[in-house]
C-alpha positions as CSV (number, residue, x, y, z in Angstrom):
1,M,0.0,0.0,0.0
2,L,2.8,2.4,0.9
3,R,4.6,1.6,-2.3
4,C,1.5,2.4,-4.3
5,S,1.2,5.7,-2.6
6,I,4.8,6.7,-3.3
7,A,4.4,5.7,-6.9
8,A,1.3,7.7,-7.3
9,L,3.0,10.8,-5.8
10,L,5.9,10.6,-8.2
11,V,3.6,10.3,-11.2
12,L,1.7,13.4,-10.0
13,C,4.9,15.5,-9.6
14,T,6.1,14.4,-13.0
15,S,2.9,15.5,-14.6
16,A,2.9,18.9,-12.7
17,A,6.4,19.6,-14.0
18,A,5.4,18.9,-17.5
19,D,2.2,21.0,-17.3
20,D,2.8,24.7,-16.0
21,D,-1.0,25.2,-15.7
22,L,-1.0,23.0,-12.6
23,F,0.8,25.9,-10.8
24,G,-1.2,28.6,-12.6
25,I,1.6,29.6,-15.0
26,T,0.7,30.1,-18.6
27,S,2.9,30.0,-21.6
28,S,2.7,33.8,-21.9
29,E,4.2,34.2,-18.4
30,R,7.2,32.2,-19.0
31,P,10.5,34.2,-18.9
32,L,11.8,35.2,-22.3
33,E,15.0,33.6,-23.5
34,L,17.3,36.2,-25.1
35,P,19.3,35.1,-28.1
36,T,23.0,34.7,-27.5
37,F,25.8,36.3,-29.6
38,P,29.3,35.3,-30.1
39,S,31.8,37.1,-27.8
40,Y,33.6,40.1,-29.4
41,T,37.2,40.4,-28.3
42,G,38.3,43.7,-29.8
43,M,38.2,46.4,-32.4
44,P,39.3,45.7,-36.0
45,D,42.9,46.8,-36.8
46,F,42.1,50.1,-38.4
47,Q,45.0,52.0,-40.1
48,P,44.0,55.5,-41.3
49,Q,45.1,56.1,-44.8
50,E,47.3,59.1,-45.4
51,D,45.6,61.7,-47.5
52,A,47.6,62.0,-50.7
53,A,46.6,65.7,-51.0
54,A,48.1,66.4,-47.6
55,V,51.5,65.2,-48.6
56,K,53.4,68.3,-49.7
57,A,55.4,67.8,-52.9
58,P,59.1,68.6,-52.7
59,P,60.1,72.0,-54.2
60,P,61.5,71.9,-57.7
61,P,65.3,71.8,-58.0
62,F,67.0,75.1,-57.5
63,G,67.5,77.0,-60.8
64,T,64.4,75.5,-62.4
65,K,62.9,77.9,-65.0
66,G,59.9,79.8,-63.7
67,T,60.7,79.5,-60.0
68,M,60.7,82.7,-57.9
69,F,62.4,83.9,-54.7
70,G,62.2,86.8,-52.3
71,T,65.5,87.8,-50.8
72,F,66.3,90.0,-47.7
73,G,69.8,90.9,-47.0
74,A,72.5,93.4,-45.9
75,G,75.9,94.4,-47.0
76,L,78.9,96.6,-46.3
77,A,81.2,98.3,-48.9
78,Y,84.5,100.0,-48.2
79,N,86.7,102.0,-50.6
80,F,89.9,101.9,-48.5
81,D,89.9,105.7,-48.3
82,H,87.6,106.5,-45.3
83,A,84.3,105.9,-46.9
84,T,82.0,103.0,-45.8
85,D,78.6,102.3,-47.3
86,Y,76.0,100.3,-45.3
87,N,73.3,98.5,-47.2
88,L,69.9,96.9,-46.6
89,R,68.2,95.0,-49.5
90,A,64.9,93.5,-50.5
91,A,64.7,91.7,-53.9
92,W,62.3,89.6,-56.0
93,S,64.0,87.2,-58.5
94,Y,62.7,84.9,-61.3
95,F,64.6,82.2,-63.2
96,V,64.1,83.2,-66.8
97,V,65.9,80.0,-68.0
98,K,67.6,77.2,-66.2
99,N,70.2,78.6,-63.7
100,V,69.8,82.2,-64.9
101,E,68.1,84.5,-62.4
102,F,66.7,88.0,-63.1
103,S,66.4,90.1,-59.9
104,V,64.7,93.4,-59.1
105,E,66.1,95.1,-55.9
106,L,65.3,98.0,-53.7
107,N,68.3,99.0,-51.6
108,G,68.5,101.4,-48.7
109,W,71.9,103.0,-48.1
110,Y,73.8,104.9,-45.4
111,F,76.9,106.6,-46.8
112,E,79.6,107.4,-44.2
113,Q,82.1,109.5,-46.1
114,P,84.4,112.5,-45.8
115,G,82.1,115.6,-45.8
116,D,78.4,115.1,-45.3
117,N,77.1,111.7,-44.6
118,A,73.9,110.7,-46.5
119,F,71.0,108.3,-46.8
120,G,70.0,106.8,-50.2
121,I,67.4,104.8,-52.0
122,N,68.6,102.6,-54.8
123,P,66.3,100.6,-57.2
124,A,68.4,98.2,-59.3
125,F,68.2,95.1,-61.4
126,V,70.6,92.2,-61.6
127,F,71.3,89.2,-63.8
128,R,72.8,86.2,-61.9
129,W,74.1,83.0,-63.6
130,H,74.5,80.0,-61.3
131,A,77.2,78.5,-63.4
132,F,77.7,75.6,-61.0
133,N,74.6,74.2,-59.4
134,W,74.6,71.1,-57.2
135,D,71.1,71.8,-55.8
136,R,72.5,72.0,-52.2
137,W,75.2,74.5,-53.3
138,S,75.5,76.9,-56.2
139,I,78.3,79.2,-57.4
140,Y,77.3,82.2,-59.4
141,G,78.4,85.4,-61.1
142,D,76.2,88.4,-61.4
143,M,76.1,91.9,-62.9
144,G,73.6,94.7,-62.8
145,I,72.9,98.4,-62.6
146,G,70.7,100.9,-60.7
147,M,70.2,104.5,-59.7
148,V,70.7,105.9,-56.2
149,F,69.0,109.0,-54.9
150,S,70.7,110.4,-51.8
151,T,70.1,113.2,-49.3
152,Q,73.5,114.6,-49.9
153,D,76.1,114.5,-52.7
154,V,77.7,111.0,-53.0
155,P,80.7,111.2,-53.0
156,S,81.1,114.7,-51.5
157,G,81.6,117.2,-54.4
158,G,79.5,115.0,-56.8
159,T,75.8,114.8,-57.2
160,D,72.8,113.4,-55.3
161,V,71.7,111.3,-58.2
162,N,74.1,108.6,-59.3
163,F,74.3,105.3,-61.2
164,T,75.4,102.1,-59.5
165,P,76.9,99.5,-61.9
166,R,78.2,96.3,-60.3
167,F,79.6,92.9,-61.0
168,G,80.7,90.1,-58.7
169,G,80.2,86.5,-57.6
170,G,79.3,84.3,-54.7
171,F,77.5,81.2,-53.6
172,T,74.1,80.0,-52.3
173,Y,73.5,77.1,-49.9
174,R,70.1,75.4,-49.3
175,L,69.2,75.6,-45.6
176,D,66.1,73.4,-45.4
177,D,63.8,71.0,-47.4
178,E,61.5,73.9,-48.2
179,G,64.2,75.5,-50.5
180,T,65.2,78.4,-48.3
181,R,68.8,79.4,-49.1
182,L,71.7,81.4,-47.8
183,Q,73.2,83.8,-50.3
184,V,76.7,85.3,-49.9
185,G,78.6,87.4,-52.4
186,L,81.5,89.8,-53.0
187,R,81.3,92.5,-55.7
188,W,82.7,95.7,-57.2
189,H,80.5,98.5,-55.9
190,H,80.6,101.7,-58.0
191,I,78.9,105.1,-57.6
192,S,79.1,107.6,-60.4
193,N,76.9,110.1,-62.2
194,A,78.4,109.1,-65.6
195,R,79.7,112.7,-66.1
196,I,76.2,114.0,-66.7
197,T,77.2,117.3,-65.2
198,G,80.8,117.2,-66.5
199,D,84.1,115.7,-65.4
200,L,84.6,118.1,-62.5
201,E,81.5,117.0,-60.7
202,N,82.0,113.3,-61.0
203,P,84.5,112.2,-58.3
204,A,82.9,108.7,-58.4
205,R,83.7,106.0,-55.8
206,D,84.8,102.4,-56.1
207,S,84.5,100.0,-53.2
208,V,84.6,96.3,-52.4
209,M,81.3,95.1,-51.1
210,L,80.5,92.0,-49.0
211,H,76.8,91.1,-48.8
212,A,74.6,88.2,-47.6
213,G,70.9,87.4,-47.6
214,I,68.2,84.8,-47.2
215,M,66.4,83.6,-50.3
216,I,62.8,82.4,-49.6
217,P,61.0,80.5,-52.4
218,F,57.5,81.6,-53.4
């Protein structure tokens, strides 16, 4: 009899477990089972691509036809006879053909000389040939002419309007990857009115001039 009771109880419990309605639980009240997803261990290996437009192209080789520079410099000329000329210079230059540079300058001068000292403004133009050009270095020769307008006669006893022919040589050296260059030169520096008022009022002056500047590409 006891065995029959235990067997009947087990059958009842098994039926209750199989049928949720026995405990008042409907299928709509069963807890939802969320779908499972595979585990994600990390971000993808993302390598940003370099924008080709943002990569700056290297400047053209020095001396390339059509390239331009702005130059700012200074110089000092001495005639070995108590006259010293101090110079500040700004210039724009353009390579008309390979290694041949045409330059337009505006020079400011202070003339320390026997007699009255003077200030002067000197527009000029120059042709410069970089006969030896290794890109990093160049060696050049140049020649040009201009006119100087001064506050006093230069030299003393001359006139306050003069011509400034010149010729000389020097070198340039590239300072950085942008094409900025150092320019250093030595030249004959001449001041004369070309005898426009006669020989007696043209004392003229010849000096040796050392000059240097920084060339900045456009």
